[in-house]
N, C-alpha and C positions, 0 to 999 in steps of 0.2 A: 503493500500500500504506499509506503514512503517513496519508492521510485516512481509509482504511478502519479503520486501528488506532484512531485518535482517535475517530471517530464510533461505532464499535461497542463499544469497551471502556468508554468513559465511561457507557454505559447500565447498567453493573453497579453496583448501589448501594454495594457495599463498596469500590469504586475511588475513591480520593481524587484521583488525577490520572494522566495518561498523557503520556509523553514518547516521541517516536520521531524517527528521522532516517536519512538516507543518509550513508554514509561518503564523504568527499571524496578519500580516498586510495585510488586505484584498485588499488594493490598489496596492500591489506589484505584478509584472508580474510573479514572481517566487513563486509559491504556495507550492512547495515540493522540498526537496534536498536530495540526497544521496551522502555520502562521503565514499569512499572505501580506507582504509589504507593498503598500501603494502610497503615492505622493499626497493625496487628500481624499476627503470623503466623497467627492464627486467621482473620482476614479474607482472608489470602492463600489459605488452604485453601478457604474458600468461593468466592473468585473462580475458583480452578482447577477447581471442580466446577460452575460456572455454565454454562448452556447456551450463552450468548453467547460466553464465552471458548473453550469447546470448538469451537464453530462457527468462530471466528476462526482457531484453530489449524489446523483441517481445510481451510478454504477459503482462507486467506491465507498461512499460515506453511509448512505442510507441502509444498504444490506448488512453492513458490518458494525453499526453502532445502535444502541438502544436509547441514548440520550446524548444531546449535544450542548455545548456551552460556547457561547460567542462573546468576545470582548474586543472593544476598539480602543486602541491606545495611541497617544501622540508620542513620537520617539525623539523629536527634536527638543533639547533641554530648554532653549529660550523661547520657544514658539508657544503662543497662547492656544489652547484648545478651541477658543472662540473662532479662530481662523482656519481651522483644519478642514 
């Protein structure tokens, strides 16, 4: 699933980077994570509407997870989240 995430999601032009991994703590409820880096929230909206992203969710995420958690973070130290 990690290779599929990296290979497919980086094809989306608005995606600046993809990070993913498996949890080493077997007791954790979150066994896998995917982090998609974009420049701003407008680009994130475009990514969520992209056919590649939708196919990734349908083919890889939905069949393999029972629960999802989504969080959006600003990564620039001096940038106000107001302008993200």
